[in-house]
C-alpha positions as a Markdown table, in Angstrom:
| # | Residue | x | y | z |
|---|---|---|---|---|
| 1 | Met | -0.1 | 0.1 | -0.3 |
| 2 | Ala | 1.6 | 3.5 | -1.3 |
| 3 | Val | 1.4 | 6.2 | 0.8 |
| 4 | Pro | 1.9 | 9.8 | -0.3 |
| 5 | Leu | 3.0 | 12.5 | 1.1 |
| 6 | Phe | 0.4 | 14.7 | -0.6 |
| 7 | Asp | -3.3 | 13.9 | -2.3 |
| 8 | Thr | -4.4 | 17.1 | -3.5 |
| 9 | Ala | -6.9 | 15.8 | -6.0 |
| 10 | Thr | -9.0 | 13.6 | -3.8 |
| 11 | Pro | -10.8 | 16.8 | -2.1 |
| 12 | Leu | -11.7 | 18.2 | -5.4 |
| 13 | Ala | -13.6 | 15.3 | -6.3 |
| 14 | Ala | -16.9 | 16.6 | -4.5 |
| 15 | Ile | -16.3 | 20.4 | -5.6 |
| 16 | Asp | -15.1 | 19.5 | -9.3 |
| 17 | Ala | -17.8 | 20.5 | -11.3 |
| 18 | Glu | -18.4 | 23.9 | -8.9 |
| 19 | Ile | -15.0 | 25.0 | -9.9 |
| 20 | Arg | -15.5 | 23.4 | -13.6 |
| 21 | Ala | -18.6 | 25.8 | -13.8 |
| 22 | Lys | -16.8 | 28.9 | -11.8 |
| 23 | Val | -14.0 | 28.6 | -14.3 |
| 24 | Ser | -16.0 | 28.8 | -17.1 |
| 25 | Ala | -18.4 | 31.6 | -16.4 |
| 26 | Ile | -14.1 | 33.8 | -16.0 |
| 27 | Leu | -13.7 | 32.0 | -19.1 |
| 28 | Asp | -16.7 | 33.2 | -20.7 |
| 29 | Lys | -16.0 | 37.4 | -19.4 |
| 30 | Gly | -12.4 | 37.4 | -20.3 |
| 31 | Ala | -11.7 | 38.9 | -16.7 |
| 32 | Tyr | -8.3 | 37.4 | -15.8 |
| 33 | Val | -6.2 | 39.5 | -12.8 |
| 34 | Leu | -8.3 | 41.4 | -10.1 |
| 35 | Gly | -12.0 | 42.6 | -11.1 |
| 36 | Pro | -14.8 | 41.3 | -8.9 |
| 37 | Glu | -13.8 | 37.6 | -8.4 |
| 38 | Val | -10.7 | 39.0 | -6.7 |
| 39 | Arg | -12.6 | 41.4 | -4.4 |
| 40 | Ala | -15.4 | 39.2 | -3.4 |
| 41 | Phe | -12.1 | 36.8 | -2.5 |
| 42 | Glu | -10.4 | 39.3 | -0.6 |
| 43 | Gln | -13.8 | 40.0 | 1.1 |
| 44 | Glu | -14.7 | 36.6 | 2.0 |
| 45 | Phe | -10.9 | 35.5 | 3.2 |
| 46 | Ala | -10.4 | 38.8 | 5.8 |
| 47 | Ser | -13.8 | 37.3 | 6.9 |
| 48 | Tyr | -12.6 | 34.7 | 7.5 |
| 49 | Val | -9.1 | 35.0 | 9.5 |
| 50 | Gly | -10.7 | 38.3 | 11.3 |
| 51 | Ala | -9.1 | 40.7 | 10.0 |
| 52 | Arg | -10.6 | 44.4 | 7.7 |
| 53 | His | -8.6 | 43.8 | 5.2 |
| 54 | Ala | -7.1 | 41.2 | 2.5 |
| 55 | Ile | -4.9 | 42.1 | -0.8 |
| 56 | Gly | -4.5 | 39.2 | -3.1 |
| 57 | Val | -1.0 | 39.0 | -4.9 |
| 58 | Ala | 0.2 | 36.9 | -7.1 |
| 59 | Asn | 2.0 | 34.9 | -4.7 |
| 60 | Gly | 3.5 | 34.1 | -0.5 |
| 61 | Thr | 6.9 | 35.6 | -1.7 |
| 62 | Asp | 5.4 | 38.6 | -3.2 |
| 63 | Ala | 3.2 | 39.1 | 0.1 |
| 64 | Leu | 6.2 | 39.3 | 2.3 |
| 65 | Ile | 7.9 | 41.6 | 0.1 |
| 66 | Leu | 5.0 | 44.0 | -0.2 |
| 67 | Ala | 4.1 | 43.6 | 3.4 |
| 68 | Leu | 7.8 | 44.8 | 4.1 |
| 69 | Arg | 7.4 | 47.7 | 1.5 |
| 70 | Ala | 4.3 | 48.7 | 3.0 |
| 71 | Leu | 6.0 | 49.0 | 6.8 |
| 72 | Gly | 8.7 | 50.9 | 5.4 |
| 73 | Val | 11.5 | 48.4 | 5.2 |
| 74 | Gly | 14.3 | 49.9 | 3.0 |
| 75 | Pro | 18.2 | 50.6 | 2.9 |
| 76 | Gly | 19.9 | 50.6 | 6.7 |
| 77 | Asp | 17.1 | 48.8 | 8.3 |
| 78 | Glu | 17.1 | 45.1 | 9.9 |
| 79 | Val | 14.6 | 42.7 | 9.7 |
| 80 | Val | 14.6 | 39.5 | 12.6 |
| 81 | Val | 12.6 | 36.3 | 10.9 |
| 82 | Pro | 13.6 | 32.9 | 12.6 |
| 83 | Ser | 16.8 | 30.7 | 10.6 |
| 84 | Phe | 14.9 | 27.4 | 11.2 |
| 85 | Thr | 11.9 | 28.4 | 8.2 |
| 86 | Phe | 11.3 | 28.7 | 4.2 |
| 87 | Tyr | 13.8 | 30.1 | 2.4 |
| 88 | Ala | 11.1 | 32.8 | 1.1 |
| 89 | Ser | 11.0 | 34.1 | 4.9 |
| 90 | Ala | 14.2 | 35.5 | 4.6 |
| 91 | Glu | 14.7 | 35.9 | 1.0 |
| 92 | Ala | 12.5 | 38.9 | 1.0 |
| 93 | Ile | 14.2 | 41.2 | 3.1 |
| 94 | Pro | 17.0 | 41.7 | 0.5 |
| 95 | His | 14.3 | 42.3 | -2.1 |
| 96 | Ala | 13.0 | 44.9 | 0.9 |
| 97 | Gly | 16.5 | 46.7 | 0.5 |
| 98 | Ala | 16.9 | 45.7 | 4.0 |
| 99 | Arg | 19.5 | 43.2 | 6.2 |
| 100 | Pro | 18.7 | 39.6 | 7.4 |
| 101 | Val | 18.9 | 39.0 | 11.4 |
| 102 | Phe | 18.6 | 35.7 | 11.6 |
| 103 | Cys | 17.6 | 34.1 | 15.1 |
| 104 | Asp | 17.3 | 30.5 | 16.9 |
| 105 | Val | 14.3 | 28.8 | 17.8 |
| 106 | Asp | 12.1 | 26.7 | 20.0 |
| 107 | Pro | 14.1 | 22.9 | 20.4 |
| 108 | Glu | 10.1 | 22.1 | 20.8 |
| 109 | Thr | 7.3 | 24.2 | 18.4 |
| 110 | Phe | 10.6 | 25.2 | 16.1 |
| 111 | Leu | 9.0 | 29.0 | 16.7 |
| 112 | Met | 11.1 | 31.7 | 17.7 |
| 113 | Thr | 10.1 | 33.1 | 21.0 |
| 114 | Pro | 10.4 | 37.0 | 22.4 |
| 115 | Glu | 13.4 | 35.7 | 24.0 |
| 116 | His | 15.0 | 35.3 | 20.7 |
| 117 | Val | 14.5 | 38.1 | 19.0 |
| 118 | Lys | 15.2 | 40.3 | 22.1 |
| 119 | Ala | 18.9 | 39.1 | 22.0 |
| 120 | Val | 18.9 | 40.6 | 18.6 |
| 121 | Leu | 17.3 | 43.5 | 18.5 |
| 122 | Thr | 19.2 | 46.9 | 17.5 |
| 123 | Pro | 17.8 | 50.3 | 16.9 |
| 124 | Arg | 18.0 | 49.3 | 13.2 |
| 125 | Thr | 15.3 | 46.6 | 13.5 |
| 126 | Lys | 12.4 | 47.7 | 11.4 |
| 127 | Ala | 10.5 | 44.6 | 11.7 |
| 128 | Val | 10.5 | 41.2 | 13.2 |
| 129 | Ile | 9.4 | 38.0 | 10.8 |
| 130 | Ala | 7.7 | 35.8 | 12.9 |
| 131 | Val | 6.7 | 32.2 | 10.9 |
| 132 | His | 3.8 | 30.4 | 12.3 |
| 133 | Leu | 5.8 | 27.1 | 11.4 |
| 134 | Phe | 4.1 | 24.0 | 10.0 |
| 135 | Gly | 0.7 | 25.6 | 11.6 |
| 136 | Asn | 1.9 | 26.3 | 14.9 |
| 137 | Val | 1.4 | 30.3 | 15.8 |
| 138 | Ala | 4.3 | 32.4 | 17.0 |
| 139 | Pro | 3.7 | 34.2 | 20.1 |
| 140 | Val | 3.3 | 37.6 | 18.0 |
| 141 | Glu | 1.4 | 40.0 | 20.5 |
| 142 | Glu | 4.5 | 39.2 | 22.8 |
| 143 | Ile | 7.0 | 39.8 | 20.4 |
| 144 | Glu | 5.5 | 42.9 | 18.8 |
| 145 | Ala | 5.9 | 43.7 | 22.6 |
| 146 | Leu | 9.0 | 44.5 | 22.5 |
| 147 | Gly | 8.5 | 47.8 | 20.3 |
| 148 | Val | 8.7 | 46.0 | 16.9 |
| 149 | Pro | 6.2 | 45.8 | 13.9 |
| 150 | Val | 5.7 | 42.0 | 13.3 |
| 151 | Val | 5.1 | 40.1 | 9.8 |
| 152 | Glu | 2.6 | 37.0 | 10.3 |
| 153 | Asp | 4.2 | 34.6 | 7.7 |
| 154 | Ala | 1.1 | 32.3 | 7.8 |
| 155 | Ala | 1.7 | 30.5 | 4.8 |
| 156 | Gln | 1.3 | 27.6 | 6.6 |
| 157 | Ala | -1.6 | 28.3 | 8.8 |
| 158 | Ala | -4.5 | 29.2 | 7.5 |
| 159 | Gly | -6.8 | 27.3 | 9.1 |
| 160 | Thr | -5.1 | 27.2 | 12.3 |
| 161 | Val | -7.5 | 28.7 | 15.6 |
| 162 | Leu | -6.0 | 30.1 | 18.9 |
| 163 | Ala | -7.9 | 29.0 | 22.0 |
| 164 | Asp | -9.4 | 32.2 | 21.9 |
| 165 | Gly | -11.4 | 32.1 | 18.5 |
| 166 | Arg | -9.0 | 34.4 | 17.0 |
| 167 | Arg | -6.6 | 33.2 | 13.8 |
| 168 | Pro | -3.4 | 33.9 | 12.4 |
| 169 | Gly | -3.6 | 36.7 | 9.9 |
| 170 | Ala | -4.9 | 39.2 | 12.9 |
| 171 | Leu | -2.8 | 39.2 | 15.3 |
| 172 | Gly | 0.2 | 41.2 | 14.4 |
| 173 | Thr | 0.6 | 44.8 | 11.9 |
| 174 | Ile | 0.6 | 42.6 | 8.9 |
| 175 | Ala | 0.2 | 39.1 | 8.0 |
| 176 | Thr | 1.1 | 36.8 | 4.5 |
| 177 | Phe | -0.6 | 33.8 | 2.9 |
| 178 | Ser | 1.0 | 31.6 | -0.2 |
| 179 | Phe | -1.6 | 29.5 | -1.8 |
| 180 | Tyr | 0.6 | 27.2 | -3.3 |
| 181 | Pro | -1.4 | 23.9 | -4.2 |
| 182 | Ser | 0.6 | 21.9 | -1.5 |
| 183 | Lys | -1.0 | 24.5 | 1.5 |
| 184 | Asn | -4.0 | 23.8 | 3.5 |
| 185 | Leu | -5.8 | 26.3 | 1.3 |
| 186 | Gly | -4.2 | 25.7 | -2.2 |
| 187 | Ala | -4.9 | 27.9 | -5.5 |
| 188 | Phe | -4.4 | 25.9 | -8.7 |
| 189 | Gly | -1.0 | 27.5 | -9.2 |
| 190 | Asp | 0.5 | 30.6 | -7.7 |
| 191 | Gly | -1.6 | 33.2 | -5.5 |
| 192 | Gly | -0.7 | 34.8 | -2.3 |
| 193 | Ala | -2.6 | 37.2 | 0.1 |
| 194 | Val | -1.8 | 40.1 | 3.1 |
| 195 | Thr | -4.1 | 40.6 | 5.8 |
| 196 | Thr | -4.3 | 43.6 | 8.2 |
| 197 | Asn | -6.7 | 45.9 | 10.2 |
| 198 | Asp | -4.2 | 49.3 | 9.5 |
| 199 | Asp | -6.3 | 51.1 | 6.4 |
| 200 | Ala | -3.0 | 52.8 | 6.0 |
| 201 | Leu | -1.3 | 50.0 | 5.4 |
| 202 | Ala | -4.4 | 48.1 | 3.3 |
| 203 | Ala | -4.1 | 51.1 | 0.6 |
| 204 | Arg | -0.5 | 50.8 | 0.0 |
| 205 | Leu | -0.4 | 47.9 | -0.2 |
| 206 | Arg | -3.2 | 48.4 | -3.1 |
| 207 | Met | -1.2 | 50.6 | -4.4 |
| 208 | Leu | 2.1 | 48.4 | -4.4 |
| 209 | Arg | 1.0 | 45.9 | -6.3 |
| 210 | Val | -0.1 | 47.0 | -9.5 |
| 211 | His | 3.5 | 49.3 | -10.1 |
| 212 | Gly | 3.0 | 52.1 | -7.5 |
| 213 | Glu | -0.1 | 53.5 | -8.9 |
| 214 | Arg | -3.7 | 54.2 | -7.7 |
| 215 | Glu | -4.4 | 55.9 | -10.7 |
| 216 | Arg | -4.0 | 54.4 | -14.2 |
| 217 | Tyr | -0.3 | 56.2 | -15.2 |
| 218 | Lys | 0.2 | 57.8 | -12.3 |
| 219 | His | 3.4 | 56.4 | -10.2 |
| 220 | Glu | 3.6 | 57.8 | -6.8 |
| 221 | Ala | 6.0 | 55.1 | -5.9 |
| 222 | Ile | 8.3 | 52.2 | -6.9 |
| 223 | Gly | 5.6 | 49.5 | -7.3 |
| 224 | Trp | 5.7 | 45.7 | -7.9 |
| 225 | Asn | 3.6 | 44.3 | -10.6 |
| 226 | Ser | 1.7 | 41.3 | -8.6 |
| 227 | Arg | -2.0 | 40.8 | -8.8 |
| 228 | Leu | -3.9 | 37.1 | -7.6 |
| 229 | Asp | -5.8 | 36.0 | -11.0 |
| 230 | Ala | -9.3 | 35.6 | -11.3 |
| 231 | Leu | -9.3 | 32.3 | -11.8 |
| 232 | Gln | -7.5 | 31.6 | -8.7 |
| 233 | Ala | -9.3 | 33.3 | -6.9 |
| 234 | Ala | -12.5 | 31.8 | -8.1 |
| 235 | Val | -10.9 | 28.5 | -6.9 |
| 236 | Leu | -10.0 | 29.9 | -3.4 |
| 237 | Arg | -13.3 | 31.1 | -3.0 |
| 238 | Val | -15.2 | 27.6 | -3.7 |
| 239 | Lys | -12.3 | 25.3 | -1.1 |
| 240 | Leu | -12.4 | 27.8 | 1.4 |
| 241 | Pro | -15.8 | 27.1 | 2.7 |
| 242 | His | -14.2 | 23.5 | 2.9 |
| 243 | Leu | -11.1 | 24.7 | 4.6 |
| 244 | Asp | -12.2 | 23.8 | 8.2 |
| 245 | Gly | -13.4 | 20.6 | 8.0 |
| 246 | Trp | -10.5 | 19.7 | 6.1 |
| 247 | Ser | -8.1 | 21.1 | 8.7 |
| 248 | Ala | -9.9 | 18.9 | 11.1 |
| 249 | Gly | -9.3 | 15.8 | 9.6 |
| 250 | Arg | -5.3 | 16.6 | 9.3 |
| 251 | Val | -5.5 | 17.5 | 13.0 |
| 252 | Ala | -7.4 | 14.2 | 13.6 |
| 253 | Asn | -4.9 | 12.3 | 11.6 |
| 254 | Ala | -2.3 | 13.7 | 14.0 |
| 255 | Asp | -3.8 | 12.9 | 17.3 |
| 256 | Arg | -3.6 | 9.2 | 15.6 |
| 257 | Tyr | -0.2 | 9.2 | 14.7 |
| 258 | Asp | 0.2 | 10.2 | 17.8 |
| 259 | Arg | -1.1 | 7.8 | 19.8 |
| 260 | Leu | -0.2 | 5.0 | 17.1 |
| 261 | Phe | 3.5 | 6.4 | 17.4 |
| 262 | Ala | 2.9 | 6.2 | 21.4 |
| 263 | Glu | 1.5 | 2.3 | 21.3 |
| 264 | Ser | 4.6 | 1.2 | 18.7 |
| 265 | Gly | 7.1 | 2.3 | 22.0 |
| 266 | Leu | 9.2 | 4.5 | 19.6 |
| 267 | Val | 8.5 | 7.4 | 21.9 |
| 268 | Ala | 9.3 | 5.4 | 25.3 |
| 269 | Arg | 12.7 | 4.6 | 23.4 |
| 270 | Glu | 13.3 | 8.2 | 22.3 |
| 271 | Cys | 13.6 | 6.8 | 18.7 |
| 272 | Val | 11.0 | 9.3 | 17.6 |
| 273 | Gln | 9.6 | 12.8 | 18.9 |
| 274 | Leu | 6.4 | 13.8 | 18.5 |
| 275 | Pro | 5.2 | 17.6 | 16.9 |
| 276 | Val | 4.9 | 20.0 | 19.6 |
| 277 | Arg | 1.6 | 22.2 | 19.7 |
| 278 | Ala | 2.6 | 25.7 | 20.5 |
| 279 | Pro | 0.1 | 26.9 | 24.1 |
| 280 | Lys | -3.1 | 28.2 | 23.3 |
| 281 | Cys | -2.2 | 27.6 | 19.6 |
| 282 | Gly | -4.9 | 24.7 | 17.9 |
| 283 | His | -2.5 | 23.6 | 15.7 |
| 284 | Ile | -3.5 | 22.8 | 12.1 |
| 285 | Phe | -0.3 | 20.6 | 10.6 |
| 286 | Asn | 0.4 | 21.6 | 7.6 |
| 287 | Gln | 2.9 | 18.9 | 8.1 |
| 288 | Tyr | 3.2 | 16.8 | 10.4 |
| 289 | Thr | 7.1 | 16.9 | 11.4 |
| 290 | Ile | 9.2 | 14.8 | 13.8 |
| 291 | Arg | 12.5 | 14.2 | 14.8 |
| 292 | Val | 14.0 | 11.3 | 14.2 |
| 293 | Arg | 17.3 | 9.4 | 14.9 |
| 294 | Gln | 19.3 | 8.3 | 11.7 |
| 295 | Arg | 17.0 | 10.3 | 9.7 |
| 296 | Asp | 18.4 | 9.6 | 6.6 |
| 297 | Ala | 18.8 | 5.6 | 6.4 |
| 298 | Leu | 14.5 | 6.1 | 7.6 |
| 299 | Gly | 14.0 | 8.1 | 5.1 |
| 300 | Ala | 15.4 | 5.7 | 2.4 |
| 301 | His | 13.6 | 2.8 | 4.2 |
| 302 | Leu | 11.2 | 4.5 | 3.7 |
| 303 | Lys | 10.9 | 5.6 | -0.3 |
| 304 | Glu | 11.5 | 1.9 | -0.8 |
| 305 | Gln | 8.2 | 1.3 | 0.9 |
| 306 | Gly | 6.0 | 3.4 | -1.3 |
| 307 | Ile | 5.2 | 6.0 | 1.7 |
| 308 | Gly | 6.0 | 9.3 | 1.1 |
| 309 | Trp | 8.4 | 11.9 | 3.1 |
| 310 | Gly | 9.8 | 15.4 | 3.0 |
| 311 | Ile | 12.5 | 17.2 | 4.9 |
| 312 | Tyr | 11.2 | 20.8 | 6.0 |
| 313 | Tyr | 13.8 | 22.0 | 6.1 |
| 314 | Pro | 17.1 | 20.6 | 5.7 |
| 315 | Ile | 19.9 | 23.3 | 5.9 |
| 316 | Pro | 19.3 | 26.2 | 7.7 |
| 317 | Leu | 19.3 | 30.0 | 7.0 |
| 318 | His | 22.3 | 31.6 | 8.5 |
| 319 | Leu | 24.3 | 28.4 | 6.5 |
| 320 | Gln | 22.3 | 29.2 | 3.1 |
| 321 | Glu | 25.4 | 30.0 | 0.4 |
| 322 | Cys | 23.6 | 33.1 | -0.3 |
| 323 | Phe | 23.5 | 34.3 | 3.4 |
| 324 | Gly | 27.4 | 33.8 | 4.0 |
| 325 | His | 28.1 | 37.6 | 3.2 |
| 326 | Leu | 26.4 | 38.0 | 6.7 |
| 327 | Gly | 29.3 | 36.1 | 8.9 |
| 328 | Tyr | 27.6 | 33.5 | 10.4 |
| 329 | Glu | 28.7 | 30.6 | 10.9 |
| 330 | Ala | 28.1 | 26.6 | 12.1 |
| 331 | Gly | 26.8 | 26.4 | 15.5 |
| 332 | Asp | 25.4 | 30.2 | 15.7 |
| 333 | Met | 22.2 | 28.7 | 15.7 |
| 334 | Pro | 22.2 | 25.2 | 17.6 |
| 335 | Glu | 18.4 | 24.8 | 17.8 |
| 336 | Ala | 17.5 | 25.8 | 14.4 |
| 337 | Glu | 21.2 | 23.3 | 13.3 |
| 338 | Arg | 19.5 | 20.4 | 15.4 |
| 339 | Ala | 16.5 | 20.5 | 13.8 |
| 340 | Ser | 17.5 | 20.9 | 10.3 |
| 341 | Asn | 19.5 | 17.3 | 11.0 |
| 342 | Glu | 17.0 | 15.7 | 12.9 |
| 343 | Val | 13.7 | 16.4 | 11.4 |
| 344 | Leu | 11.0 | 14.4 | 9.0 |
| 345 | Ser | 7.6 | 15.1 | 7.3 |
| 346 | Leu | 5.5 | 12.0 | 7.4 |
| 347 | Pro | 2.6 | 12.3 | 5.4 |
| 348 | Ile | -0.8 | 14.0 | 6.8 |
| 349 | Phe | -3.2 | 15.1 | 4.6 |
| 350 | Pro | -7.2 | 14.4 | 5.5 |
| 351 | Glu | -7.9 | 11.7 | 3.6 |
| 352 | Leu | -5.7 | 9.2 | 5.0 |
| 353 | Thr | -7.1 | 6.3 | 6.3 |
| 354 | Ala | -6.6 | 4.6 | 9.7 |
| 355 | Ser | -5.0 | 1.5 | 7.5 |
| 356 | Gln | -2.4 | 4.2 | 5.9 |
| 357 | Leu | -1.2 | 5.8 | 9.2 |
| 358 | Glu | -0.8 | 2.2 | 10.6 |
| 359 | Arg | 1.4 | 1.5 | 8.2 |
| 360 | Val | 3.3 | 4.2 | 8.1 |
| 361 | Val | 3.8 | 4.3 | 11.4 |
| 362 | Ser | 4.4 | 0.5 | 11.4 |
| 363 | Thr | 7.3 | 0.6 | 8.7 |
| 364 | Ile | 8.8 | 3.1 | 10.9 |
| 365 | Ala | 8.8 | 0.9 | 14.2 |
| 366 | Ala | 10.1 | -1.8 | 11.4 |
| 367 | Phe | 13.1 | 0.4 | 10.6 |
| 368 | Tyr | 14.1 | 0.7 | 14.4 |
């Protein structure tokens, strides 16, 4: 029994006809960029996350760049970002003209903490990018209390709910999302959004995403060309009402994994360390990421058995070649480095069956 890492096709079966009808209507109208479909999605998504505004953009990386630009980040500024995250979280910073300053992460949740951020703050710090990694939620309010605006990188956290009912996207000054197909809320290609409660920031973002213009051919700022396509917005509008149900399926599968791993004895033997849910956070498990011994050998074994897996992420960002000029060395971020050597992500999509979950865990148990 093969168990793929992702299954983006099965959830679409029940909504296939609705998606095709939406796409067909757009093709008939010939309105492909921004327009009423995008405006409708922006309103619905803003309402979903609990923010006043959502601004659709071309992808999650552009969302980060434009969020930093909207905050006035530029040359001479520093932006704090965790070293253990997807590359785009830091890549956006030089594109805004600023310098990335990396911090370490908590060894259990993989998230930055206020203590990590405080340790690297300087008078030049203009913003902090707090990554909600794997669907866990970083302590945004505690970090923002340090006196620096927080950009929530919520690319992996669409659908997460805090204990008090709030959602990522409305916790800090501004937030960014990716709708890449493998995300919990995925489009049929690239797409992204920025959310905020700040009217002025929202207006600036809408201007920046269209070449820095509010009025056609009058450019008041050096902008960007980053607009959400109407076709992608239409797909996202159909999928958004199903997100909470899909999220519940992911959480249920994570709970089953936890139970199966505990019953296998792998946790007690310290072969496997299970994901830790951040305090007051309904972890949405965009990835179910465990720590393991002999990670590479285990990965080869899973591949032989037809079980999908991934490593998110194998190299901490402070050790990436493109950031070599910043002067970081091995040992500077010990927890980020340890995580990069030990993490392994398992299939977690909501349609996984009980027998598939059992096979994943029994295959790992057989390896050890």
